[in-house]
N, C-alpha and C positions, 0 to 999 in steps of 0.2 A: 475848566468850566465850559468853554465853548464845545469841547469834544463831548462832554456829558450831555449838553443840550442837543447837539447833532445826533447823538445816539438815541435820545428820547424821540426826536422828530422821526428818525428812521423807523423806530419801533412803532410809533403811532401810524405811520404810513402802511407798514406791513399789516398791522392789526386791522386797519380800516379796509385795506384791500381784501383781506381774508373775510371780513364781515360782509363785504359786498360781492363775494364770490370771485374775486381776483380780476374783475373787469377793469379796464383802463380806458374807458371812453369818456369823452367830454360830458355827455349827458349823464352817465352813470356816477361820475365823481364830481359833479359840480364844476367842471372846467379842468380837473387834473387830467393830464394827458400822458400817454406813453411816449417817451422821447424817441424810441426807435421808429415810430410811425407818424411823426408830427412835423409840422412846418418849423422853420427857423424861428418865427415869432413865438410859437407855442413852447418850444424848447427853452428859449430865453425866459419866457414868462414863468415857466415851471421852476427854473433855477432861481429866479428872483423871489418867487413865492416861498421857496425853501429857505432862502437866506433871510427873508422877512419873518419866518416862523409861522406861516399860514397853516402848516400841517400839525402844529402843536396844539393839542386840545386846549381850548379856553384862551388861546392867544388873542390879542387885539385884532390882528388881521383876520383871524377866523371869525371872531364875534361880529366884526364889522362887514363881513363878506367882501373883504378888500385884500385879495391875495398879494398885491404889491405894496400894501400899507401906504397907499398914495394919499397925497394931500390935495390934489386937484382932480375934479370930476371932469374928464374930457368927453364923456359920452352923455352927459345930462341925465343921468339916471339915479343920482344920489337921493337918499332919504333923509340925510342930515350929516352931522359931523360928530366925531368923538375927539374932542380937543381940536387939533389941526388936521385929523385924519378923516377921510371921506367914509361914510357908511352907506352901504347898499342894502336893498331888501332881499337880495339873493346872491349867491356866489357867481352866477353867470354874468350879472351886471358888473361885478368887480373884475372878473376875468376880462370882459370886453374893454374895460377902462385900461387895464394893464396892457392888453393887446394894442390899443390905440396909441399908448405911449411908446411902446417898442416900435410900432410901425412908423411913428414920427421920427424916431432915431434912425431907422433903417432907410427911410426915404429922404432924409435930410431936411425935414420940415421942422424939426425941434431946434429951439435956440440953445439948448444945452449940450446936445450930442448929435453925432451923425454916424454913418456907416463905418467911418474910419476911426471912431472913438474906441478906445479899449475898455475892457471891463474895469480896469483900474481907474480910467478916466471917469466912467459913469459913477463909480463909488464915491468920488469926490463931491458930487452934488446930490446923489440919490439918498445917501444916508449921512447923518451928522455925527454918528458915533461908530466906532470900530470899523472904519472904512476899509482897512486892509483885510480884516477878517471877513467882512461882507464880500469883498472882491474875490477872496480866496474861496469862499463858500460857493458863490455863483460859478466861478471858473471850475472848481472841483466837480460841481454837479454836471457841468457841460463837458468835462473831460478835456479842458483846454487850460492855457496859462492866463494869468490876469492881464497879460499884454496882448491878448488876442483881440483883434478888432471885431466889433459887432457884426459887420458885414461878412466876416470870414466864418462865422459860426454856421454850421450846416447840420 
């Protein structure tokens, strides 16, 4: 089941990129970035967005413009909520919220994680279901192990 979902997400990304002329810039894809040319924060954000299903057409993260499927609005730009999940008016506000969360982890200002926290550690509080699958998905997207510390992701 998880493999089928990942395959559908990958297909959706490819089709979306083809429809957009293959461009991978933040402005062109509402925050989606090419991991070969991006910062540490953007790479982690894209991996989380993939694990959360943001690229799946019609998914809650996509409908809510919330690539991290986050429950807290750290940037003060939300337009409401969908259950416990924050809703934004556009993808960029959602990306900015996810970037703010990751920056807090990397600079040690988060109460939940820091730069020495592993992807597996983050999965224990970031998601309440399928934590091992989520961690494997994020790590796989980044090309690292689930035991990789956030600060070591380049």
